[in-house]
N, C-alpha and C positions, 0 to 999 in steps of 0.2 A: 260446184259449191260456191255460193256467193261469199265474197269477202266482206259484205256489209255487216254481218253479225260477228265477225272475227274479233276477239279481244285484243288482237295485236294491231288493229287498224283503227279502232275507235276509242274514245274516252281520253281523259287527260293523261299526260305522260307520268310514269311512276316517279315518286319523289326521289331526289338525289340524296345519297348518304353523305353526311358531312363528317369528316374526321375531327375528333376532339383533340386539340393541341394541349399538351400538358402545361398547366399553369395559366390556361386561358380562361379560367372560370371568372366571370365578371364579378362574382360576389367576393372573390379573394381580394383583400386589401394589401397594400404595400407591406404592412407589418406582418401579414400572414406569409407572404413570400420571403421576407427577410428571416422570419422564424424558421421556415422550412430549410433554407440554405444554411442558417446558423447551426441548426441541429445536425445537418450533414457534416458541417465542418467539425463540430465537436465529436461526432462519431469517427471521423477520420483521425482526429487527435487520439482517441482511445485506441483505435486499431494499430496505429503506428507508434504512438507515444508510450503505451503501457509496456510493451516488450523492451523498448529502448531504455525507459526509466528503470525497469526492474534489472535489466542486464547491467546498465551503467552503475547504479547504486550498489548492486550486489558485488560486482567486480571490484569497485573501489573499496568496499568494506572488507572483502576477502584479501586484497593486496595489503591494505593497512594492517589487518590482523596478522598476516603472514610476516610482515616486517617486525611486528612485536614478538612473534614466535621466534624468529631468528635471533633477535636481541636477547630475549630471556633465556633461550637455550644456550647462548654463548656465555651469559653471565651467571647462570645457576647450574649446580651439579648436585647429584644425589649421593648421600653418604649413609653409612650404617651407624646408628648411635645406640648407646645403652642407657637404660634408666638408672639413675643414681639412688633412687628410693622406690619403695613399693607404692602402688596407686590403690587407694581404697576402692573396694568393689561394691559398696552399698549405695553409691550415688545414683540418682535417677537420670543423670545426664548421660548422653551417648558417648561423649568424650569429655575429658577434663585435663587441665594442665599438669605437666610433670617435668621435672628437671632431667636433662639428658646430657651425656658426654660423648664426644666423638673425636677422632683424630683426622686432621686435614692431610692433604696429599704431601705437604712439606714436613709433616711430623708434628705439627702444632696441635696440642690438645685444646679443644674448645668445649664450652658448656653453653647451654641455653634452655629455653622452655618451649615445649611443644604440646600439642593435644594428643592424648593417647586413650585407648579403651580402658574403662575402669577394671580393676582387679589384676592388672599386670604386675608381676613381681619385680623386685630390684634385680638389675642385671639383664633384664629382657631386652632384646634388640628391636629397634624400630627403624624404618626408612624415613629419612627427612631430606628436605631440599634446603640448600644454603646458597647464599650469593658469594661474590668474591671477597667480601669483608667478613665472611663467616657468620652472617646473620641468618637465622632460620627464616625461611620464606615459603610461599606456596609454590607448587610445581609450575613450570612454564606452560604457557598456552601451547596448544597443539594444532595441527592442520585441521583436525576435526572441528575445533573451536572456530577457526577461520572460515571453514565451509559453512558452519551454522550461522555465523554472523553475516556472511554474504547472502545466504538464503533469507535470513530475517530482514535485512535491510532492503534487499530486492523486493520482497513481498510488501514491506511497508511503503516503499516508493510507489509500487503499482497501486496499492490501495489508496494512497494519498492522491495520486493523479486521478483515479476514478472518482473519488469523493470531490475533488476540486472541480472536475469537469461537470459533474451533476449539480454541484453548487452554482457554478456559473450558468448552467442551463436553467435552473430554477429561478435565479435572480433575473436573468434576461426575460424569462416568461412573466414574472411579476411586473417588470417595467413595461413590457409590451401590453399586458392586460390593463394596466392603469391608463396607458395611452388610448387603448381601444375604448375603455369605459368613458374617458373624457370625450372622445370623438362621438360616441353614441349619445352622450348627454347633449353635446352641441347640436347634433343632427336632430335629436328629438325636440329640442327647443324650437327648431325651425318648422318641424312637421306637425307637432302637437296642436298648435292653433288651427291648422287647416282641418285636422281630423275632428277637433272639438266643434268647429263651425258646422260641420255636416250634421251633427246630432242636435244642434240648437235650432235647426230649421223646422 
């Protein structure tokens, strides 16, 4: 068998395959490369920063609220008080003020005003919270409140970081677009006369 007609011994050599290097596109401008790397940087901030921001803000809010819980728990205590007069039951309000009397731990009789349910008779007992001065106040904050505040602040910090990152990304995109448009205008001012001259021939 003759090797003259063999495809392996005649004809031009097959074309060599060229590997495309990432970022070697000649049409990519410097601003395109900068935008690509900048977006990667912002994505890294989101991946790393969101958990850190949420955990940091949430823990700080939790610890701050827990300090308030400890202070309020130490300064306030619950007592049983009795109504000194009947409360009208025909009011449309869920609660209304009423005078109450209670005895402190040292035996001192105290009076004050608190909110009770309508229709309660004179002498009925209610639970109230008072401070060290004997002033009626709200119940102290609890660990549940601290946990809720921590979760809320952590979530708000995470959302704020995400919004901030996307805002920076949008702002950088607008700045780069304006620069690209300006470059296109400048390049077109140079090329347009050459193209127009072709059609005037």
